[in-house]
C-alpha positions as CSV (number, residue, x, y, z in Angstrom):
1,X,-34.0,-7.8,-17.5
2,X,-31.4,-9.2,-15.2
3,X,-28.4,-7.3,-13.9
4,X,-25.3,-8.6,-15.8
5,X,-22.9,-8.3,-12.9
6,X,-25.0,-9.8,-10.1
7,X,-27.1,-13.0,-9.8
8,X,-27.5,-15.1,-13.0
9,X,-26.4,-12.1,-15.1
10,X,-22.9,-12.6,-13.7
11,X,-22.6,-16.0,-15.5
12,X,-23.7,-14.4,-18.7
13,X,-21.2,-11.6,-18.2
14,X,-18.4,-14.1,-17.4
15,X,-19.3,-16.0,-20.5
16,X,-19.2,-12.9,-22.7
17,X,-15.9,-11.7,-21.3
18,X,-14.5,-15.2,-21.7
19,X,-15.5,-15.3,-25.4
20,X,-14.1,-11.8,-25.9
21,X,-10.8,-12.7,-24.3
22,X,-10.4,-15.7,-26.7
23,X,-10.7,-13.5,-29.8
24,X,-7.4,-12.9,-31.6
25,X,-5.6,-9.8,-30.5
26,X,-7.7,-9.0,-27.4
27,X,-5.4,-8.0,-24.6
28,X,-7.9,-7.2,-21.8
29,X,-11.5,-6.5,-20.9
30,X,-12.8,-4.4,-18.1
31,X,-16.3,-3.7,-16.7
32,X,-16.7,-0.4,-14.8
33,X,-19.6,1.0,-12.8
34,X,-21.0,3.8,-15.0
35,X,-21.7,6.2,-12.1
36,X,-18.5,5.8,-10.0
37,X,-16.0,4.3,-12.5
38,X,-15.2,1.5,-10.0
39,X,-13.7,-1.6,-11.5
40,X,-16.2,-4.5,-11.3
41,X,-14.5,-7.1,-13.4
42,X,-11.2,-7.5,-15.3
43,X,-9.8,-10.1,-17.6
44,X,-6.5,-10.2,-19.4
45,X,-3.2,-8.4,-19.1
46,X,-4.1,-5.0,-17.9
47,X,-0.6,-4.1,-16.8
48,X,0.7,-4.6,-20.4
49,X,-1.6,-1.8,-21.8
50,X,0.1,1.2,-20.2
51,X,3.8,1.7,-20.7
52,X,4.0,5.1,-19.0
53,X,3.3,5.2,-15.2
54,X,2.0,8.2,-13.2
55,X,4.8,10.3,-11.6
56,X,5.6,8.9,-8.2
57,X,4.1,5.5,-8.9
58,X,6.4,2.7,-7.8
59,X,6.3,-1.0,-6.9
60,X,5.7,-0.1,-3.3
61,X,2.6,2.0,-4.1
62,X,0.6,0.0,-1.5
63,X,2.5,1.9,1.2
64,X,4.2,0.9,4.4
65,X,1.0,-0.6,5.9
66,X,0.6,-3.2,3.2
67,X,0.9,-6.8,4.3
68,X,0.5,-8.5,0.9
69,X,4.0,-10.0,1.0
70,X,4.9,-11.5,-2.3
71,X,1.8,-10.3,-4.1
72,X,3.4,-7.2,-5.6
73,X,2.5,-8.5,-9.1
74,X,-1.2,-8.8,-8.2
75,X,-1.1,-5.5,-6.4
76,X,0.5,-3.8,-9.4
77,X,-2.1,-5.4,-11.7
78,X,-4.9,-4.1,-9.5
79,X,-3.3,-0.6,-9.4
80,X,-2.9,-0.7,-13.1
81,X,-6.5,-1.6,-13.6
82,X,-7.6,1.2,-11.3
83,X,-5.5,3.7,-13.1
84,X,-6.7,2.6,-16.5
85,X,-10.3,2.6,-15.3
86,X,-10.0,6.2,-14.0
87,X,-8.5,7.4,-17.3
88,X,-11.2,5.6,-19.4
89,X,-14.0,6.8,-17.1
90,X,-12.9,10.4,-17.4
91,X,-12.6,10.0,-21.2
92,X,-16.2,8.6,-21.4
93,X,-17.5,11.4,-19.2
94,X,-15.9,14.1,-21.4
95,X,-17.1,12.5,-24.6
96,X,-20.6,12.2,-23.1
97,X,-20.5,15.9,-22.2
98,X,-19.5,16.7,-25.8
99,X,-22.5,14.7,-27.2
100,X,-24.9,16.4,-24.8
101,X,-23.6,19.9,-25.7
102,X,-24.0,19.1,-29.4
103,X,-27.5,17.7,-29.1
104,X,-29.2,17.2,-25.7
105,X,-31.6,14.6,-27.2
106,X,-28.7,12.4,-28.4
107,X,-26.7,9.8,-26.5
108,X,-23.4,8.1,-26.9
109,X,-23.5,4.4,-28.0
110,X,-19.9,3.5,-28.7
111,X,-16.4,5.0,-28.4
112,X,-13.3,3.8,-30.3
113,X,-9.9,5.1,-29.6
114,X,-7.2,3.7,-31.9
115,X,-3.5,4.2,-31.5
116,X,-0.5,2.8,-33.4
117,X,-0.3,-0.1,-30.9
118,X,-3.8,-0.8,-29.5
119,X,-7.5,0.1,-29.8
120,X,-10.0,0.7,-27.0
121,X,-13.6,-0.1,-27.8
122,X,-15.9,1.3,-25.1
123,X,-19.6,0.4,-24.9
124,X,-21.5,2.6,-22.4
125,X,-24.6,1.2,-20.8
126,X,-27.0,2.8,-18.3
127,X,-25.2,1.0,-15.4
128,X,-21.9,-0.2,-16.8
129,X,-19.0,0.5,-19.2
130,X,-17.6,-2.4,-21.1
131,X,-14.0,-1.8,-22.3
132,X,-12.2,-4.1,-24.7
133,X,-8.5,-3.5,-25.5
134,X,-7.0,-5.2,-28.4
135,X,-3.9,-5.0,-30.6
136,X,-4.0,-2.8,-33.6
137,X,-3.4,-4.8,-36.7
138,X,-0.4,-3.9,-38.8
139,X,-2.6,-3.4,-41.9
């Protein structure tokens, strides 16, 4: 089985993320490393997902040593992806602990978190976490 983020698996992953991003209501997709929570791939408008920022977060979060010039938008998008990834990764770890405490022979297959505005669908894999964020329908 090929690794979906490296080699030829990367093409398959890009194709899957491309198809997901074209679905109606999909706002963003993320792929995280299952062990570390590091962001491996993103697609969509990550910065539109989170309206509340962490205390102390500002446009100059890169610090005084940043030489990115006019790339504040890109920097903010990357920071937003990292913050979202950390929150989702902690959520998955906590949910996984709950499953293990309930039944040590069971495993988590899918998480859905639905709010009034959006829904997170999280698919854990042995190596990766796939997160799809989409608008919640008004129905």
